[in-house]
Short mmCIF file of the C-alpha atoms (twelve columns), coordinates in Angstrom:
data_MODEL
# 
_entry.id   MODEL 
# 
loop_
_atom_site.group_PDB 
_atom_site.id 
_atom_site.type_symbol 
_atom_site.label_atom_id 
_atom_site.label_alt_id 
_atom_site.label_comp_id 
_atom_site.label_asym_id 
_atom_site.label_seq_id 
_atom_site.Cartn_x 
_atom_site.Cartn_y 
_atom_site.Cartn_z 
_atom_site.pdbx_PDB_model_num 
ATOM 1   C CA . MET A 1   93.069  127.102 79.983  1 
ATOM 2   C CA . SER A 2   90.679  125.736 82.556  1 
ATOM 3   C CA . PHE A 3   90.949  122.163 83.720  1 
ATOM 4   C CA . LYS A 4   88.166  120.159 85.314  1 
ATOM 5   C CA . SER A 5   89.431  117.654 87.859  1 
ATOM 6   C CA . LYS A 6   87.938  114.187 87.919  1 
ATOM 7   C CA . LEU A 7   88.770  114.072 91.630  1 
ATOM 8   C CA . PRO A 8   88.178  117.581 92.906  1 
ATOM 9   C CA . GLN A 9   87.880  116.572 96.545  1 
ATOM 10  C CA . VAL A 10  91.195  114.650 96.639  1 
ATOM 11  C CA . GLY A 11  94.268  116.293 98.161  1 
ATOM 12  C CA . ASP A 12  97.294  114.919 100.016 1 
ATOM 13  C CA . THR A 13  96.525  111.811 102.030 1 
ATOM 14  C CA . ILE A 14  96.627  111.980 105.810 1 
ATOM 15  C CA . PHE A 15  99.658  109.689 105.678 1 
ATOM 16  C CA . SER A 16  101.657 112.240 103.700 1 
ATOM 17  C CA . VAL A 17  100.433 115.082 105.935 1 
ATOM 18  C CA . MET A 18  101.351 113.382 109.205 1 
ATOM 19  C CA . SER A 19  104.682 111.981 107.996 1 
ATOM 20  C CA . ALA A 20  105.671 115.464 106.755 1 
ATOM 21  C CA . LEU A 21  104.669 116.946 110.125 1 
ATOM 22  C CA . ALA A 22  106.678 114.272 111.913 1 
ATOM 23  C CA . ASN A 23  109.745 115.038 109.763 1 
ATOM 24  C CA . LYS A 24  109.378 118.801 110.315 1 
ATOM 25  C CA . HIS A 25  109.184 118.449 114.113 1 
ATOM 26  C CA . ASN A 26  111.576 115.471 114.449 1 
ATOM 27  C CA . ALA A 27  108.771 113.425 115.973 1 
ATOM 28  C CA . ILE A 28  108.668 109.657 116.408 1 
ATOM 29  C CA . ASN A 29  106.638 108.549 113.422 1 
ATOM 30  C CA . LEU A 30  104.000 105.992 114.437 1 
ATOM 31  C CA . SER A 31  101.684 107.278 111.708 1 
ATOM 32  C CA . GLN A 32  102.472 105.832 108.326 1 
ATOM 33  C CA . GLY A 33  102.289 102.036 108.224 1 
ATOM 34  C CA . PHE A 34  105.729 100.942 107.213 1 
ATOM 35  C CA . PRO A 35  108.214 98.779  109.107 1 
ATOM 36  C CA . GLU A 36  111.224 100.508 110.664 1 
ATOM 37  C CA . PHE A 37  113.296 97.354  110.404 1 
ATOM 38  C CA . ASN A 38  114.789 95.744  107.315 1 
ATOM 39  C CA . CYS A 39  113.721 92.616  105.478 1 
ATOM 40  C CA . ASP A 40  115.670 89.356  105.429 1 
ATOM 41  C CA . GLU A 41  119.206 89.985  104.205 1 
ATOM 42  C CA . GLY A 42  118.985 86.753  102.194 1 
ATOM 43  C CA . LEU A 43  116.085 88.208  100.194 1 
ATOM 44  C CA . ILE A 44  118.089 91.349  99.436  1 
ATOM 45  C CA . GLU A 45  121.060 89.232  98.350  1 
ATOM 46  C CA . SER A 46  118.838 87.165  96.105  1 
ATOM 47  C CA . VAL A 47  117.420 90.263  94.374  1 
ATOM 48  C CA . ASN A 48  120.913 91.590  93.831  1 
ATOM 49  C CA . SER A 49  122.016 88.178  92.515  1 
ATOM 50  C CA . PHE A 50  119.277 88.140  89.877  1 
ATOM 51  C CA . MET A 51  120.263 91.697  88.865  1 
ATOM 52  C CA . GLN A 52  123.865 90.595  88.467  1 
ATOM 53  C CA . LYS A 53  122.696 87.620  86.390  1 
ATOM 54  C CA . GLY A 54  120.992 89.969  83.946  1 
ATOM 55  C CA . PHE A 55  117.348 89.642  84.860  1 
ATOM 56  C CA . ASN A 56  116.741 93.328  84.375  1 
ATOM 57  C CA . GLN A 57  114.278 93.502  81.477  1 
ATOM 58  C CA . TYR A 58  110.483 93.273  81.303  1 
ATOM 59  C CA . ALA A 59  108.845 90.413  83.137  1 
ATOM 60  C CA . PRO A 60  105.855 88.678  81.517  1 
ATOM 61  C CA . MET A 61  102.755 90.822  81.829  1 
ATOM 62  C CA . PRO A 62  100.898 88.496  84.281  1 
ATOM 63  C CA . GLY A 63  104.066 88.064  86.329  1 
ATOM 64  C CA . ASN A 64  106.897 85.542  86.563  1 
ATOM 65  C CA . LEU A 65  105.446 82.069  86.125  1 
ATOM 66  C CA . SER A 66  107.565 80.470  88.870  1 
ATOM 67  C CA . LEU A 67  106.392 83.070  91.362  1 
ATOM 68  C CA . ARG A 68  102.728 82.615  90.433  1 
ATOM 69  C CA . GLU A 69  103.121 78.850  90.722  1 
ATOM 70  C CA . ALA A 70  104.698 79.242  94.177  1 
ATOM 71  C CA . LEU A 71  101.795 81.443  95.292  1 
ATOM 72  C CA . ALA A 72  99.242  78.996  93.886  1 
ATOM 73  C CA . ILE A 73  100.807 76.136  95.874  1 
ATOM 74  C CA . LYS A 74  100.802 78.346  98.994  1 
ATOM 75  C CA . TYR A 75  97.081  79.275  98.818  1 
ATOM 76  C CA . THR A 76  95.807  75.929  97.664  1 
ATOM 77  C CA . ALA A 77  97.457  74.382  100.739 1 
ATOM 78  C CA . ARG A 78  96.147  77.027  103.136 1 
ATOM 79  C CA . HIS A 79  92.569  77.520  101.940 1 
ATOM 80  C CA . THR A 80  89.549  75.629  100.561 1 
ATOM 81  C CA . THR A 81  89.669  76.901  96.958  1 
ATOM 82  C CA . SER A 82  92.185  75.271  94.618  1 
ATOM 83  C CA . ILE A 83  93.884  77.830  92.396  1 
ATOM 84  C CA . ASN A 84  96.690  77.811  89.810  1 
ATOM 85  C CA . ALA A 85  99.100  80.301  88.297  1 
ATOM 86  C CA . ASP A 86  96.498  81.523  85.814  1 
ATOM 87  C CA . ASN A 87  94.442  82.867  88.717  1 
ATOM 88  C CA . ILE A 88  97.287  85.175  89.810  1 
ATOM 89  C CA . THR A 89  98.559  88.475  88.461  1 
ATOM 90  C CA . ILE A 90  101.588 90.230  89.944  1 
ATOM 91  C CA . THR A 91  100.980 93.943  90.498  1 
ATOM 92  C CA . ALA A 92  102.873 97.050  91.501  1 
ATOM 93  C CA . GLY A 93  101.592 96.825  95.067  1 
ATOM 94  C CA . ALA A 94  98.170  95.983  96.433  1 
ATOM 95  C CA . THR A 95  96.948  99.540  95.730  1 
ATOM 96  C CA . GLN A 96  97.436  98.945  91.997  1 
ATOM 97  C CA . ALA A 97  95.691  95.572  92.331  1 
ATOM 98  C CA . ILE A 98  92.696  97.262  93.992  1 
ATOM 99  C CA . PHE A 99  92.614  100.053 91.406  1 
ATOM 100 C CA . SER A 100 92.769  97.535  88.540  1 
ATOM 101 C CA . ALA A 101 89.955  95.510  90.074  1 
ATOM 102 C CA . ILE A 102 87.815  98.635  90.392  1 
ATOM 103 C CA . SER A 103 88.704  99.553  86.815  1 
ATOM 104 C CA . CYS A 104 87.328  96.199  85.654  1 
ATOM 105 C CA . LEU A 105 84.036  96.586  87.431  1 
ATOM 106 C CA . VAL A 106 82.856  100.151 87.809  1 
ATOM 107 C CA . GLU A 107 80.949  102.004 85.142  1 
ATOM 108 C CA . LYS A 108 79.190  105.391 85.351  1 
ATOM 109 C CA . GLY A 109 76.292  105.216 87.785  1 
ATOM 110 C CA . ASP A 110 77.405  102.034 89.535  1 
ATOM 111 C CA . GLU A 111 77.359  101.925 93.310  1 
ATOM 112 C CA . VAL A 112 80.086  100.221 95.357  1 
ATOM 113 C CA . ILE A 113 79.603  99.574  99.080  1 
ATOM 114 C CA . VAL A 114 82.537  100.394 101.337 1 
ATOM 115 C CA . PHE A 115 82.761  99.989  105.153 1 
ATOM 116 C CA . ASP A 116 84.047  102.948 107.197 1 
ATOM 117 C CA . PRO A 117 86.580  103.475 108.558 1 
ATOM 118 C CA . ALA A 118 87.979  102.639 105.136 1 
ATOM 119 C CA . TYR A 119 91.435  102.786 103.613 1 
ATOM 120 C CA . ASP A 120 91.571  105.905 101.484 1 
ATOM 121 C CA . CYS A 121 92.427  104.398 98.085  1 
ATOM 122 C CA . TYR A 122 88.987  102.838 97.458  1 
ATOM 123 C CA . GLU A 123 86.721  105.828 96.879  1 
ATOM 124 C CA . PRO A 124 88.936  107.860 94.476  1 
ATOM 125 C CA . ALA A 125 89.254  104.858 92.150  1 
ATOM 126 C CA . ILE A 126 85.471  104.377 92.222  1 
ATOM 127 C CA . ALA A 127 84.907  108.087 91.503  1 
ATOM 128 C CA . ALA A 128 87.408  108.090 88.650  1 
ATOM 129 C CA . TYR A 129 85.152  105.696 86.743  1 
ATOM 130 C CA . GLY A 130 81.968  107.573 87.471  1 
ATOM 131 C CA . GLY A 131 80.830  105.319 90.265  1 
ATOM 132 C CA . LYS A 132 79.339  106.261 93.606  1 
ATOM 133 C CA . THR A 133 80.680  104.999 96.944  1 
ATOM 134 C CA . ILE A 134 78.037  103.908 99.434  1 
ATOM 135 C CA . HIS A 135 79.479  104.165 102.935 1 
ATOM 136 C CA . ILE A 136 78.394  101.957 105.823 1 
ATOM 137 C CA . SER A 137 79.975  102.563 109.242 1 
ATOM 138 C CA . LEU A 138 81.242  99.476  111.047 1 
ATOM 139 C CA . ASN A 139 79.901  98.903  114.569 1 
ATOM 140 C CA . TYR A 140 81.913  100.720 117.148 1 
ATOM 141 C CA . PRO A 141 83.945  99.765  119.147 1 
ATOM 142 C CA . ASP A 142 84.356  96.185  117.851 1 
ATOM 143 C CA . PHE A 143 84.289  97.199  114.140 1 
ATOM 144 C CA . SER A 144 82.011  94.331  113.174 1 
ATOM 145 C CA . ILE A 145 79.949  94.537  109.998 1 
ATOM 146 C CA . PRO A 146 76.307  95.726  110.439 1 
ATOM 147 C CA . LEU A 147 74.804  93.028  108.285 1 
ATOM 148 C CA . GLU A 148 71.276  94.432  108.361 1 
ATOM 149 C CA . ASP A 149 72.522  97.796  107.167 1 
ATOM 150 C CA . LEU A 150 74.475  96.089  104.414 1 
ATOM 151 C CA . ALA A 151 71.418  94.254  103.100 1 
ATOM 152 C CA . ALA A 152 69.363  97.424  103.229 1 
ATOM 153 C CA . LYS A 153 71.878  99.464  101.208 1 
ATOM 154 C CA . ILE A 154 71.955  97.108  98.218  1 
ATOM 155 C CA . THR A 155 70.003  98.504  95.245  1 
ATOM 156 C CA . ASN A 156 69.694  97.733  91.562  1 
ATOM 157 C CA . LYS A 157 72.657  99.990  91.036  1 
ATOM 158 C CA . THR A 158 74.978  98.146  93.392  1 
ATOM 159 C CA . LYS A 159 77.899  96.554  91.524  1 
ATOM 160 C CA . ALA A 160 80.319  95.491  94.183  1 
ATOM 161 C CA . ILE A 161 81.260  95.381  97.850  1 
ATOM 162 C CA . ILE A 162 84.759  96.039  99.188  1 
ATOM 163 C CA . ILE A 163 85.896  94.346  102.359 1 
ATOM 164 C CA . ASN A 164 89.192  94.521  104.253 1 
ATOM 165 C CA . SER A 165 90.357  91.935  106.797 1 
ATOM 166 C CA . PRO A 166 92.488  92.063  108.842 1 
ATOM 167 C CA . HIS A 167 91.097  95.574  108.940 1 
ATOM 168 C CA . ASN A 168 93.049  98.772  108.648 1 
ATOM 169 C CA . PRO A 169 92.833  100.880 110.832 1 
ATOM 170 C CA . SER A 170 91.059  98.868  113.543 1 
ATOM 171 C CA . GLY A 171 92.808  95.488  113.533 1 
ATOM 172 C CA . ALA A 172 89.441  93.689  113.473 1 
ATOM 173 C CA . ILE A 173 89.145  90.253  111.859 1 
ATOM 174 C CA . ILE A 174 86.117  89.325  109.741 1 
ATOM 175 C CA . SER A 175 84.121  86.414  111.092 1 
ATOM 176 C CA . ASN A 176 82.759  83.350  109.308 1 
ATOM 177 C CA . GLU A 177 79.267  84.597  110.073 1 
ATOM 178 C CA . GLU A 178 79.953  87.913  108.381 1 
ATOM 179 C CA . LEU A 179 81.614  86.346  105.335 1 
ATOM 180 C CA . GLN A 180 78.784  83.814  104.930 1 
ATOM 181 C CA . ALA A 181 76.263  86.613  104.991 1 
ATOM 182 C CA . ILE A 182 78.242  88.581  102.452 1 
ATOM 183 C CA . GLU A 183 78.446  85.490  100.202 1 
ATOM 184 C CA . GLU A 184 74.661  85.111  100.341 1 
ATOM 185 C CA . LEU A 185 74.109  88.731  99.371  1 
ATOM 186 C CA . VAL A 186 76.697  88.675  96.572  1 
ATOM 187 C CA . LEU A 187 75.117  85.551  95.027  1 
ATOM 188 C CA . LYS A 188 71.543  86.739  95.575  1 
ATOM 189 C CA . HIS A 189 72.050  90.104  93.977  1 
ATOM 190 C CA . ASN A 190 74.603  89.132  91.326  1 
ATOM 191 C CA . LEU A 191 77.316  91.351  92.802  1 
ATOM 192 C CA . TYR A 192 81.115  91.295  92.827  1 
ATOM 193 C CA . LEU A 193 83.497  91.410  95.787  1 
ATOM 194 C CA . ILE A 194 86.914  93.038  96.196  1 
ATOM 195 C CA . SER A 195 88.682  91.641  99.233  1 
ATOM 196 C CA . ASP A 196 91.672  93.577  100.588 1 
ATOM 197 C CA . GLU A 197 93.681  90.932  102.475 1 
ATOM 198 C CA . VAL A 198 97.103  92.562  102.614 1 
ATOM 199 C CA . TYR A 199 97.556  91.871  106.354 1 
ATOM 200 C CA . GLU A 200 96.578  88.172  105.939 1 
ATOM 201 C CA . HIS A 201 99.531  86.841  108.006 1 
ATOM 202 C CA . ILE A 202 99.494  89.446  110.747 1 
ATOM 203 C CA . VAL A 203 96.873  87.930  113.077 1 
ATOM 204 C CA . PHE A 204 97.238  87.167  116.784 1 
ATOM 205 C CA . GLY A 205 95.451  86.451  120.038 1 
ATOM 206 C CA . GLY A 206 94.386  83.022  118.972 1 
ATOM 207 C CA . LYS A 207 92.560  84.419  115.949 1 
ATOM 208 C CA . HIS A 208 93.100  83.243  112.372 1 
ATOM 209 C CA . HIS A 209 92.658  84.861  109.016 1 
ATOM 210 C CA . ILE A 210 89.444  83.907  107.203 1 
ATOM 211 C CA . SER A 211 89.876  84.467  103.457 1 
ATOM 212 C CA . VAL A 212 87.477  84.650  100.565 1 
ATOM 213 C CA . LEU A 213 89.518  81.673  99.313  1 
ATOM 214 C CA . ASP A 214 87.708  79.672  102.024 1 
ATOM 215 C CA . TYR A 215 84.424  80.299  100.187 1 
ATOM 216 C CA . PRO A 216 84.644  78.760  96.681  1 
ATOM 217 C CA . ALA A 217 81.269  80.083  95.475  1 
ATOM 218 C CA . LEU A 218 82.139  83.626  96.664  1 
ATOM 219 C CA . PHE A 219 85.615  83.361  95.095  1 
ATOM 220 C CA . GLU A 220 84.044  82.968  91.679  1 
ATOM 221 C CA . ARG A 221 82.827  86.567  91.926  1 
ATOM 222 C CA . SER A 222 85.804  88.058  93.716  1 
ATOM 223 C CA . PHE A 223 89.131  89.835  93.291  1 
ATOM 224 C CA . ILE A 224 91.457  89.214  96.275  1 
ATOM 225 C CA . CYS A 225 94.328  91.665  96.698  1 
ATOM 226 C CA . TYR A 226 97.542  90.909  98.559  1 
ATOM 227 C CA . SER A 227 100.860 92.597  99.408  1 
ATOM 228 C CA . PHE A 228 104.405 91.228  99.414  1 
ATOM 229 C CA . GLY A 229 105.442 94.455  101.199 1 
ATOM 230 C CA . LYS A 230 103.318 93.788  104.287 1 
ATOM 231 C CA . THR A 231 104.455 90.158  104.472 1 
ATOM 232 C CA . TYR A 232 108.188 90.602  103.903 1 
ATOM 233 C CA . HIS A 233 108.782 94.126  105.396 1 
ATOM 234 C CA . THR A 234 109.414 95.571  101.899 1 
ATOM 235 C CA . THR A 235 106.715 98.204  101.443 1 
ATOM 236 C CA . GLY A 236 109.075 100.330 99.350  1 
ATOM 237 C CA . TRP A 237 109.352 97.648  96.688  1 
ATOM 238 C CA . LYS A 238 105.636 98.111  95.880  1 
ATOM 239 C CA . MET A 239 104.921 94.520  94.950  1 
ATOM 240 C CA . GLY A 240 101.543 92.835  95.305  1 
ATOM 241 C CA . TYR A 241 99.228  90.518  93.450  1 
ATOM 242 C CA . CYS A 242 95.569  89.788  92.664  1 
ATOM 243 C CA . VAL A 243 93.953  86.367  92.879  1 
ATOM 244 C CA . ALA A 244 90.723  85.913  90.919  1 
ATOM 245 C CA . PRO A 245 88.839  83.289  88.912  1 
ATOM 246 C CA . HIS A 246 89.864  82.873  85.298  1 
ATOM 247 C CA . SER A 247 87.033  84.950  83.836  1 
ATOM 248 C CA . LEU A 248 87.754  87.918  86.095  1 
ATOM 249 C CA . THR A 249 91.514  87.550  85.780  1 
ATOM 250 C CA . LYS A 250 91.184  87.851  82.010  1 
ATOM 251 C CA . GLU A 251 89.396  91.163  82.391  1 
ATOM 252 C CA . PHE A 252 91.726  92.309  85.158  1 
ATOM 253 C CA . ARG A 253 94.772  91.867  82.934  1 
ATOM 254 C CA . LYS A 254 93.232  94.020  80.202  1 
ATOM 255 C CA . PHE A 255 93.568  96.996  82.561  1 
ATOM 256 C CA . HIS A 256 96.728  95.836  84.313  1 
ATOM 257 C CA . GLN A 257 98.663  95.734  81.089  1 
ATOM 258 C CA . TYR A 258 97.930  99.386  80.332  1 
ATOM 259 C CA . ILE A 259 98.239  100.700 83.889  1 
ATOM 260 C CA . VAL A 260 101.660 99.198  84.567  1 
ATOM 261 C CA . PHE A 261 102.151 96.287  82.114  1 
ATOM 262 C CA . SER A 262 104.646 94.352  84.265  1 
ATOM 263 C CA . CYS A 263 106.503 94.602  87.554  1 
ATOM 264 C CA . ASN A 264 110.053 94.488  88.821  1 
ATOM 265 C CA . THR A 265 111.777 91.444  87.316  1 
ATOM 266 C CA . PRO A 266 114.656 90.680  89.740  1 
ATOM 267 C CA . ILE A 267 112.373 91.078  92.726  1 
ATOM 268 C CA . GLN A 268 109.889 88.619  91.212  1 
ATOM 269 C CA . MET A 269 112.650 86.106  90.569  1 
ATOM 270 C CA . ALA A 270 113.917 86.395  94.196  1 
ATOM 271 C CA . LEU A 271 110.390 86.090  95.616  1 
ATOM 272 C CA . ALA A 272 109.779 82.960  93.559  1 
ATOM 273 C CA . GLU A 273 112.594 81.312  95.473  1 
ATOM 274 C CA . TYR A 274 111.649 82.901  98.800  1 
ATOM 275 C CA . VAL A 275 107.900 82.263  99.081  1 
ATOM 276 C CA . PRO A 276 108.234 78.476  99.529  1 
ATOM 277 C CA . ASN A 277 110.315 78.838  102.723 1 
ATOM 278 C CA . GLN A 278 107.100 79.929  104.528 1 
ATOM 279 C CA . SER A 279 108.803 82.599  106.632 1 
ATOM 280 C CA . TYR A 280 105.397 84.312  106.849 1 
ATOM 281 C CA . GLN A 281 104.463 81.741  109.498 1 
ATOM 282 C CA . GLU A 282 106.676 83.650  111.916 1 
ATOM 283 C CA . LEU A 283 104.778 86.912  111.514 1 
ATOM 284 C CA . PRO A 284 101.909 86.400  114.031 1 
ATOM 285 C CA . ALA A 285 104.307 85.774  116.948 1 
ATOM 286 C CA . PHE A 286 106.722 88.481  115.762 1 
ATOM 287 C CA . PHE A 287 104.086 91.224  115.607 1 
ATOM 288 C CA . GLN A 288 102.173 90.040  118.684 1 
ATOM 289 C CA . LYS A 289 105.330 90.649  120.741 1 
ATOM 290 C CA . LYS A 290 105.475 94.180  119.418 1 
ATOM 291 C CA . ARG A 291 101.813 94.771  120.018 1 
ATOM 292 C CA . ASP A 292 102.116 93.436  123.571 1 
ATOM 293 C CA . LEU A 293 105.227 95.540  124.191 1 
ATOM 294 C CA . LEU A 294 103.389 98.711  123.159 1 
ATOM 295 C CA . GLN A 295 100.270 97.816  125.107 1 
ATOM 296 C CA . THR A 296 102.254 97.090  128.297 1 
ATOM 297 C CA . ALA A 297 104.261 100.297 127.914 1 
ATOM 298 C CA . LEU A 298 101.038 102.282 127.559 1 
ATOM 299 C CA . SER A 299 99.234  100.631 130.422 1 
ATOM 300 C CA . GLY A 300 100.124 103.537 132.724 1 
ATOM 301 C CA . SER A 301 98.901  106.172 130.324 1 
ATOM 302 C CA . ARG A 302 95.553  107.964 130.074 1 
ATOM 303 C CA . PHE A 303 94.947  106.444 126.664 1 
ATOM 304 C CA . GLU A 304 92.349  103.654 126.413 1 
ATOM 305 C CA . LEU A 305 93.610  100.784 124.274 1 
ATOM 306 C CA . LEU A 306 91.127  99.163  121.904 1 
ATOM 307 C CA . PRO A 307 91.508  95.462  120.962 1 
ATOM 308 C CA . SER A 308 93.985  94.737  118.183 1 
ATOM 309 C CA . ASN A 309 93.649  91.248  116.705 1 
ATOM 310 C CA . GLY A 310 95.462  91.855  113.430 1 
ATOM 311 C CA . THR A 311 97.516  94.231  111.274 1 
ATOM 312 C CA . TYR A 312 100.362 96.174  112.919 1 
ATOM 313 C CA . PHE A 313 98.163  98.942  114.247 1 
ATOM 314 C CA . GLN A 314 96.933  99.783  117.729 1 
ATOM 315 C CA . LEU A 315 93.949  102.107 118.232 1 
ATOM 316 C CA . VAL A 316 93.911  104.301 121.311 1 
ATOM 317 C CA . ASN A 317 91.070  106.455 122.635 1 
ATOM 318 C CA . TYR A 318 92.220  109.821 124.035 1 
ATOM 319 C CA . SER A 319 88.847  111.138 125.330 1 
ATOM 320 C CA . ALA A 320 90.148  111.080 128.926 1 
ATOM 321 C CA . ILE A 321 92.836  113.542 127.824 1 
ATOM 322 C CA . SER A 322 91.136  115.950 125.436 1 
ATOM 323 C CA . GLN A 323 87.843  116.651 123.607 1 
ATOM 324 C CA . GLU A 324 89.651  118.148 120.614 1 
ATOM 325 C CA . ASN A 325 88.766  116.686 117.278 1 
ATOM 326 C CA . ASP A 326 91.139  113.924 116.404 1 
ATOM 327 C CA . VAL A 327 92.912  115.654 113.559 1 
ATOM 328 C CA . ASP A 328 93.762  118.666 115.695 1 
ATOM 329 C CA . PHE A 329 94.832  116.466 118.609 1 
ATOM 330 C CA . ALA A 330 97.025  114.250 116.384 1 
ATOM 331 C CA . LYS A 331 98.738  117.310 114.951 1 
ATOM 332 C CA . ARG A 332 99.226  118.880 118.430 1 
ATOM 333 C CA . MET A 333 100.585 115.580 119.763 1 
ATOM 334 C CA . THR A 334 103.121 115.557 116.927 1 
ATOM 335 C CA . ILE A 335 104.220 119.172 117.376 1 
ATOM 336 C CA . GLU A 336 104.121 119.505 121.167 1 
ATOM 337 C CA . TYR A 337 104.987 115.965 122.318 1 
ATOM 338 C CA . GLY A 338 106.906 114.509 119.392 1 
ATOM 339 C CA . VAL A 339 104.853 111.417 118.537 1 
ATOM 340 C CA . ALA A 340 102.990 111.222 115.242 1 
ATOM 341 C CA . SER A 341 99.855  109.135 114.759 1 
ATOM 342 C CA . ILE A 342 96.902  108.902 112.367 1 
ATOM 343 C CA . PRO A 343 93.486  110.378 113.365 1 
ATOM 344 C CA . CYS A 344 90.820  107.880 112.441 1 
ATOM 345 C CA . SER A 345 88.027  110.288 111.478 1 
ATOM 346 C CA . VAL A 346 89.759  110.716 108.099 1 
ATOM 347 C CA . PHE A 347 88.745  107.109 107.282 1 
ATOM 348 C CA . TYR A 348 85.057  108.015 107.553 1 
ATOM 349 C CA . SER A 349 83.079  109.807 104.821 1 
ATOM 350 C CA . THR A 350 81.284  111.751 107.573 1 
ATOM 351 C CA . ALA A 351 84.450  112.470 109.550 1 
ATOM 352 C CA . GLU A 352 82.973  110.394 112.386 1 
ATOM 353 C CA . ASP A 353 85.139  111.224 115.422 1 
ATOM 354 C CA . HIS A 354 85.367  108.620 118.228 1 
ATOM 355 C CA . LYS A 355 88.483  110.356 119.660 1 
ATOM 356 C CA . ILE A 356 90.767  107.573 118.460 1 
ATOM 357 C CA . LEU A 357 94.237  107.553 116.985 1 
ATOM 358 C CA . ARG A 358 96.014  104.815 115.064 1 
ATOM 359 C CA . LEU A 359 99.546  103.915 116.223 1 
ATOM 360 C CA . CYS A 360 101.799 101.729 114.049 1 
ATOM 361 C CA . PHE A 361 103.849 99.229  116.044 1 
ATOM 362 C CA . ALA A 362 105.921 97.877  113.135 1 
ATOM 363 C CA . LYS A 363 108.848 99.636  114.705 1 
ATOM 364 C CA . ASN A 364 112.005 98.716  116.611 1 
ATOM 365 C CA . ASN A 365 111.419 98.001  120.285 1 
ATOM 366 C CA . ASP A 366 113.466 101.000 121.404 1 
ATOM 367 C CA . THR A 367 111.258 103.280 119.260 1 
ATOM 368 C CA . LEU A 368 108.091 101.815 120.723 1 
ATOM 369 C CA . ILE A 369 109.343 102.213 124.334 1 
ATOM 370 C CA . LYS A 370 110.503 105.764 123.701 1 
ATOM 371 C CA . ALA A 371 107.181 106.692 122.156 1 
ATOM 372 C CA . ALA A 372 105.207 105.107 124.949 1 
ATOM 373 C CA . ASP A 373 107.270 106.949 127.586 1 
ATOM 374 C CA . ILE A 374 106.273 110.204 125.956 1 
ATOM 375 C CA . LEU A 375 102.609 109.216 125.608 1 
ATOM 376 C CA . CYS A 376 102.407 108.208 129.285 1 
ATOM 377 C CA . LYS A 377 103.306 111.754 130.267 1 
ATOM 378 C CA . ILE A 378 100.441 113.340 128.356 1 
# 
């Protein structure tokens, strides 16, 4: 029996490939973006407490009401747009939130604009629904949005634009000028926006996170996707959420209920108590120290460090070391030197190769110093 794949070009992600290579060669893994350290012990105790109390059955499909109310209070206080619990749906991670949003929007023949380098979950979801991804490369090396190119790529088939800020892999932060221009285009052309804001709290260097929630008119045509895992060092829990206006939330939940229905009950109960303590306010200083530690430790290396204003990633240019393509160099660096990274050409539809690697600094200080010592010898 022959089987026709809906995603014939999709294989293992680069994250799986590089982590497997790191494990095989016992390399320091600065590739996949997960914290090496644990979350707050109090949060773990709270989850266990709710398990012991019997909160082990299905949660409500939209998510625990007290958690959604806590999030609504948080965002209404932090941003211009006032939201309530009915604007929020708890998801099995931000990836599911993004997939569900794309499911709502994309029909056969629709075009969705994505900025490269782009996180690799966007295009497969678009393709699964018969859509076409229109790629626009961000300006290098500051990874700003080429607004003229964006305006030129909008056609009568364009359905949506996907943005990501703070940006993975570059660490760039979207500006008010860029978001204002996007708002004008979305409203002018009757488009929708999916905003991936999973690193919202990991911003440093005097920068601050600008959210779609700061643009009320744009919010009315947007799905904003967030991650508890990035905020609370719990990526393995796969918990996220989507914030959208009521009309879009209603449609979002139609797909959400059949993709996953509901998410982990005791974790939701614990997060409902934990979110109001605002521990996320400590994240900028916490991760800036780690970024600065890695940058200082690499200052004597032959790698050129690109600016990192957000996320927990540092890009490094290795062109002074080798002219190999970045995939080959990243693999060789893992096998021969024992440090795993992510080659950034994989985030481009055209495999655009600027000779840059992405290093994750959400690691213990000893790990970062040990990795930097190795990299300084290359």
